[in-house]
C-alpha positions in Angstrom: 0.0 0.2 0.0 1.5 3.7 -1.1 0.9 5.8 1.8 0.3 9.0 -1.0 -2.1 7.3 -3.0 -4.5 5.8 0.0 -4.4 9.8 1.5 -5.7 11.4 -2.0 -8.2 8.2 -1.6 -9.4 9.7 1.9 -9.1 13.6 0.6 -12.2 13.6 -1.6 -15.4 13.4 -0.4 -17.7 11.7 -3.3 -14.7 8.6 -2.3 -15.2 9.0 1.4 -19.2 9.1 0.7 -18.6 5.0 -1.3 -16.5 4.4 1.9 -18.7 4.8 4.0 -21.3 3.1 1.9 -19.2 -0.6 1.7 -18.8 0.3 5.7 -22.3 -0.6 5.6 -22.0 -3.6 2.7 -20.3 -5.3 -0.3 -21.8 -2.7 -3.7 -21.9 -2.4 -7.4 -21.3 0.1 -8.7 -24.9 0.4 -9.9 -26.4 0.8 -6.4 -23.2 3.0 -5.3 -24.0 5.2 -8.1 -27.3 5.3 -6.2 -26.4 7.3 -3.9 -24.3 10.6 -6.1 -25.6 12.5 -8.9 -22.6 12.2 -10.6 -22.2 9.2 -14.1 -21.6 6.6 -13.6 -18.2 6.2 -15.4 -17.8 8.9 -13.1 -18.8 6.5 -10.2 -15.5 4.1 -12.1 -13.3 6.7 -11.9 -13.8 6.8 -8.4 -13.9 3.7 -7.5 -10.7 3.1 -9.4 -8.8 5.6 -7.9 -9.7 3.2 -4.5 -8.4 -0.1 -6.2 -5.5 1.4 -6.8 -5.3 2.8 -3.6 -5.9 -1.1 -2.5 -8.8 0.5 -0.6 -11.4 -1.1 -2.3 -11.4 -5.0 -3.4 -13.2 -5.6 -6.6 -15.2 -9.8 -6.9 -17.2 -11.1 -9.8 -20.7 -12.7 -8.8 -22.1 -13.7 -12.6 -23.1 -10.4 -14.2 -21.9 -7.4 -11.2 -18.8 -7.0 -9.5 -18.9 -6.4 -6.0 -16.8 -4.0 -4.5 -15.9 -4.4 -1.3 -14.2 -2.5 1.4 -9.9 -3.8 2.4 -10.1 -3.2 6.4 -6.0 -4.0 5.5 -5.4 -0.8 4.5 -7.1 0.7 7.3 -5.8 -0.8 10.5 -2.0 -0.1 8.4 -2.9 3.6 8.5 -3.9 3.5 11.4 -1.0 1.9 13.3 0.9 4.8 11.7 -1.3 8.3 13.1 -0.6 5.9 16.6 3.2 6.3 16.3 3.0 9.5 16.4 0.2 9.9 20.0 2.2 6.6 20.8 5.1 9.7 20.5 3.3 12.1 22.5 3.7 10.3 25.3 6.9 9.4 26.6 
């Protein structure tokens, strides 16, 4: 995982909203798009950036591709943030 890609992915409110939706359950791109006033290609662009940052997985099930969270990346980010807190306590 690249920290730069992760922070770039998190810097956009649309991508943060997509992550919130995926926190609830796995969804298709169409299900995600229903929550936004933008084109499906725009949603696909955001999903691709999240995939590049390894924050989401995609899996084909029949005709659909389902997106889900990669919680490992969030655990890695959290560890990185916690380092700062633990240094303050020393």
